[in-house]
C-alpha positions as CSV (number, residue, x, y, z in Angstrom):
1,M,0.0,0.1,0.2
2,S,2.7,2.6,0.8
3,K,4.1,2.1,-2.6
4,E,1.1,4.1,-4.2
5,T,0.9,6.8,-1.3
6,L,3.1,8.9,-0.2
7,L,3.6,9.0,4.3
8,N,5.2,12.0,6.4
9,N,8.4,12.3,5.4
10,E,7.8,10.8,1.8
11,I,5.8,14.2,0.7
12,R,8.1,16.6,-1.1
13,F,5.8,19.6,-1.2
14,D,6.7,22.8,-0.2
15,E,2.5,23.8,1.0
16,I,-0.3,21.7,1.3
17,R,-3.7,21.6,1.9
18,C,-4.5,20.1,5.2
19,V,-7.3,18.0,6.4
20,G,-7.3,17.2,10.2
21,S,-7.8,13.5,11.7
22,D,-11.7,14.9,12.6
23,G,-12.2,16.0,9.2
24,S,-11.7,19.8,9.3
25,Q,-10.2,21.7,6.9
26,L,-6.5,23.0,8.5
27,G,-6.4,25.3,5.4
28,I,-3.2,25.6,3.1
29,I,0.0,25.6,5.7
30,N,3.6,24.4,5.2
31,T,4.5,20.7,5.1
32,K,6.8,20.8,8.1
33,E,3.9,22.5,10.1
34,A,1.5,19.6,9.0
35,L,4.0,16.9,9.9
36,K,4.1,18.6,13.4
37,L,0.6,18.5,13.9
38,A,0.4,14.7,12.6
39,D,3.0,13.7,15.1
40,E,1.1,15.4,18.0
41,E,-1.4,13.7,17.6
42,G,0.1,10.6,17.2
43,L,-1.1,9.9,13.6
44,D,0.0,9.8,9.8
45,L,0.4,12.6,7.3
46,V,-1.0,11.0,4.5
47,L,-1.3,12.4,0.6
48,I,-4.6,12.0,-0.6
49,S,-4.9,14.0,-3.9
50,P,-1.3,14.6,-5.3
51,D,-2.8,16.3,-8.4
52,A,-4.7,19.1,-6.8
53,K,-3.2,22.7,-6.5
54,P,-1.9,22.8,-3.6
55,P,-1.6,18.9,-3.2
56,V,-4.2,17.6,-0.4
57,C,-3.2,15.8,2.6
58,K,-4.9,14.2,5.7
59,I,-4.4,13.3,9.2
60,M,-4.9,9.8,9.9
61,D,-4.2,6.5,11.2
62,Y,-2.7,4.9,8.2
63,G,-2.6,1.5,9.1
64,K,-6.6,1.7,10.4
65,F,-6.9,3.0,6.9
66,C,-5.2,0.3,5.1
67,Y,-7.1,-2.1,7.3
68,Q,-10.5,-1.2,6.5
69,K,-10.1,-0.3,2.7
70,E,-9.1,-4.2,2.8
71,K,-11.9,-5.0,4.6
72,K,-14.2,-3.2,1.8
73,I,-12.5,-5.3,-1.0
74,K,-13.1,-8.5,0.8
75,E,-16.6,-7.5,1.4
76,A,-17.1,-6.5,-2.5
77,R,-15.4,-9.8,-3.6
78,K,-18.0,-11.8,-1.2
79,K,-21.1,-10.3,-2.9
80,Q,-19.6,-10.8,-6.4
81,K,-21.3,-13.3,-8.3
82,Q,-19.4,-15.8,-10.1
83,I,-20.8,-17.2,-13.4
84,E,-20.3,-20.7,-13.6
85,I,-20.0,-22.1,-17.4
86,K,-21.1,-26.1,-17.7
87,E,-19.8,-27.8,-20.6
88,I,-21.5,-30.1,-22.9
89,K,-19.4,-32.1,-25.4
90,L,-21.4,-34.2,-28.7
91,S,-20.6,-35.7,-31.6
92,T,-21.6,-35.1,-35.0
93,Q,-22.8,-38.8,-35.1
94,I,-24.9,-38.5,-32.0
95,A,-28.4,-40.2,-31.7
96,Q,-31.3,-38.1,-30.8
97,N,-32.3,-39.8,-27.8
98,D,-28.6,-39.0,-26.5
99,I,-29.5,-35.5,-27.6
100,N,-32.8,-35.3,-25.7
101,Y,-30.8,-36.7,-22.6
102,K,-28.0,-33.6,-22.7
103,V,-30.6,-31.2,-23.6
104,K,-32.7,-32.3,-20.2
105,H,-29.1,-32.0,-18.3
106,A,-28.7,-28.8,-19.8
107,K,-31.8,-27.2,-18.6
108,E,-31.2,-28.4,-15.1
109,F,-28.1,-26.4,-15.7
110,L,-30.1,-23.3,-16.5
111,Q,-32.3,-23.6,-13.6
112,D,-29.5,-23.6,-11.6
113,G,-28.5,-20.4,-13.1
114,K,-25.6,-21.4,-14.9
115,H,-24.4,-21.0,-18.6
116,V,-23.7,-23.8,-20.6
117,K,-21.6,-24.2,-23.7
118,F,-22.2,-27.2,-26.0
119,R,-19.6,-28.3,-27.9
120,V,-19.2,-30.3,-31.0
121,F,-15.9,-32.1,-31.9
122,L,-15.4,-32.7,-35.4
123,K,-12.9,-35.7,-36.1
124,G,-10.9,-36.3,-39.2
125,R,-12.7,-35.7,-42.1
126,E,-15.8,-33.8,-40.5
127,M,-13.4,-30.6,-40.5
128,A,-13.9,-30.9,-44.4
129,D,-17.5,-30.2,-43.9
130,P,-18.1,-28.9,-40.7
131,K,-22.2,-28.6,-41.7
132,Q,-22.8,-31.7,-39.2
133,G,-21.6,-30.2,-36.3
134,F,-23.8,-26.8,-37.0
135,N,-26.3,-29.1,-37.8
136,V,-26.5,-30.9,-34.3
137,L,-26.6,-27.6,-32.3
138,Y,-29.2,-26.1,-34.6
139,K,-31.3,-29.1,-33.2
140,I,-30.1,-28.3,-29.8
141,M,-31.0,-24.3,-30.3
142,E,-34.8,-25.2,-31.6
143,M,-35.1,-27.7,-28.1
144,I,-33.8,-25.3,-25.7
145,Q,-34.9,-21.8,-26.8
146,E,-38.2,-21.8,-24.3
147,E,-36.0,-22.3,-21.3
148,A,-32.8,-20.3,-22.5
149,N,-31.1,-17.6,-24.2
150,I,-28.9,-18.4,-27.2
151,E,-26.1,-15.8,-26.9
152,D,-24.7,-16.1,-30.9
153,K,-25.0,-18.3,-33.9
154,P,-22.4,-21.4,-33.6
155,V,-19.1,-20.9,-34.1
156,L,-16.1,-22.9,-35.5
157,E,-13.4,-22.5,-33.1
158,G,-10.6,-25.1,-34.1
159,R,-12.1,-28.7,-34.3
160,Y,-14.9,-27.6,-32.4
161,V,-18.3,-25.7,-33.1
162,N,-19.5,-24.1,-30.1
163,I,-22.4,-22.2,-28.7
164,L,-22.9,-20.5,-25.5
165,V,-26.4,-20.4,-23.6
166,T,-27.6,-18.5,-20.7
167,P,-30.8,-19.0,-18.1
168,K,-33.7,-16.6,-19.0
169,K,-34.3,-14.0,-16.4
């Protein structure tokens, strides 16, 4: 933290706008005076805004400030929602009952709020004509369109034909 924030004697400006530990404005004062005030209170002088004219510093307990900042970041991380993507692999020679079974699983994943990625693997000569892979995904799109949002058309990526499906709100 101290790499990005200047403290106490690291502040090299002649004059600064100083804010007291209670939030009161102390005005534009000499840096040495501000350091003295901070030292009397047993706190640190922290550079808040170096780009301002004159730069703004605040008298505060820097250790406590860092701790609270870290605590806020952790709290924000807890509230973030992680998107989980489930992948379902298929082949071009898949039977209809297997497609039904895979779509049933995909619907369960979608009900749990997860995204589903369907991938059709193209083997050997199938790479010369990937239409079969696209056809399998078009069948799946028809079967799943009521329960899910289809993000894009099927896309050929290397040896796979992919499609991403997200749950409806």
